[in-house]
C-alpha positions in Angstrom: 0.0 0.0 0.0 2.9 2.4 0.8 4.4 1.8 -2.7 1.2 2.9 -4.4 1.0 6.1 -2.3 4.6 7.0 -3.1 4.1 6.3 -6.8 0.9 8.4 -6.8 2.6 11.3 -5.0 5.5 11.3 -7.5 3.1 11.4 -10.5 0.8 14.0 -9.0 3.4 16.8 -8.8 4.1 17.1 -12.5 0.4 16.5 -13.4 -0.7 19.4 -11.1 2.1 21.7 -12.5 1.1 20.9 -16.1 -2.6 21.6 -15.3 -1.7 24.9 -13.6 0.3 26.0 -16.7 -2.5 25.0 -19.0 -5.0 27.0 -16.9 -2.8 30.1 -17.0 -2.4 29.9 -20.8 -6.1 29.3 -21.3 -7.2 32.2 -19.1 -4.6 34.6 -20.4 -5.3 33.9 -24.1 -1.8 32.4 -24.5 -0.6 35.1 -27.0 1.2 38.4 -26.9 0.1 41.0 -29.3 1.5 44.4 -30.2 -0.7 47.5 -29.7 0.4 48.8 -33.1 2.0 46.9 -36.0 5.7 47.2 -35.8 7.2 49.9 -38.1 3.7 51.2 -39.2 4.4 54.8 -38.1 8.1 54.8 -38.8 8.0 53.9 -42.5 4.4 54.8 -43.1 3.6 51.2 -43.9 1.2 48.5 -42.6 3.9 46.5 -40.8 7.5 45.4 -40.9 6.6 42.6 -43.4 5.7 45.2 -46.0 9.2 46.6 -45.8 10.8 43.2 -46.0 8.7 42.0 -48.9 8.8 45.3 -50.8 12.5 46.1 -50.3 14.3 42.8 -49.9 12.1 40.1 -51.5 10.6 41.9 -54.6 12.8 45.0 -54.8 9.9 47.2 -55.8 10.1 49.2 -52.6 8.0 49.2 -49.4 6.2 52.4 -50.5 5.2 50.8 -53.9 4.0 47.5 -52.3 0.4 47.0 -51.4 -0.2 45.2 -48.1 -1.0 42.4 -48.3 0.6 42.1 -51.7 -1.8 41.7 -54.5 -2.2 38.3 -56.0 0.9 37.0 -57.8 3.1 40.1 -57.5 5.6 38.5 -55.2 5.9 35.3 -57.2 6.1 37.1 -60.5 8.6 39.6 -59.4 11.0 37.2 -57.7 10.7 34.8 -60.6 11.6 37.6 -63.1 14.5 38.7 -60.8 15.8 35.1 -60.5 15.1 35.1 -56.8 14.9 37.6 -54.0 16.1 41.1 -54.7 18.4 41.0 -51.6 18.7 37.3 -50.6 18.8 37.0 -46.8 18.2 40.8 -46.5 21.0 43.3 -46.1 22.0 42.2 -42.6 23.9 44.1 -40.0 26.6 45.1 -42.5 24.0 47.6 -43.9 21.9 48.4 -40.9 24.6 49.2 -38.2 26.9 51.4 -40.3 23.8 53.4 -41.2 22.8 53.8 -37.6 19.7 51.5 -37.8 19.3 48.3 -35.8 18.4 45.4 -38.1 15.0 43.9 -38.0 11.7 45.2 -36.6 13.5 46.3 -33.4 14.7 49.6 -34.9 11.1 50.7 -35.1 10.5 50.5 -31.3 11.5 53.3 -29.0 11.9 50.9 -26.1 14.3 48.7 -28.0 17.7 48.0 -26.5 19.3 47.4 -29.9 22.0 49.8 -31.0 21.0 52.4 -33.6 18.2 54.7 -34.3 14.7 54.0 -32.8 12.4 56.5 -34.5 9.2 54.5 -34.2 6.3 54.2 -31.7 
């Protein structure tokens, strides 16, 4: 009888912990969400994806790219370019020397990344 009690108590701990985590995720929604799309006000675009697709994938420019892109424009443009306009993006070799942190982080004032943070 003592063996059964010990085995049950060993199994109950992880089970209770897993149920507690599940309850917290269920009650909190389980997702984080930005109040405003990243880079929307900095570059006058819908979100950071519009900049990436417009400037690095298609090469037609974030200001000339609809968001979401209209049907076929990304495939047609990358196909005619022989691939992405800037494969892998420009990377830190472009961003840092120009005083801009790479990625969506440069758009956030509270970012700890080096470089300019002109965004919301």
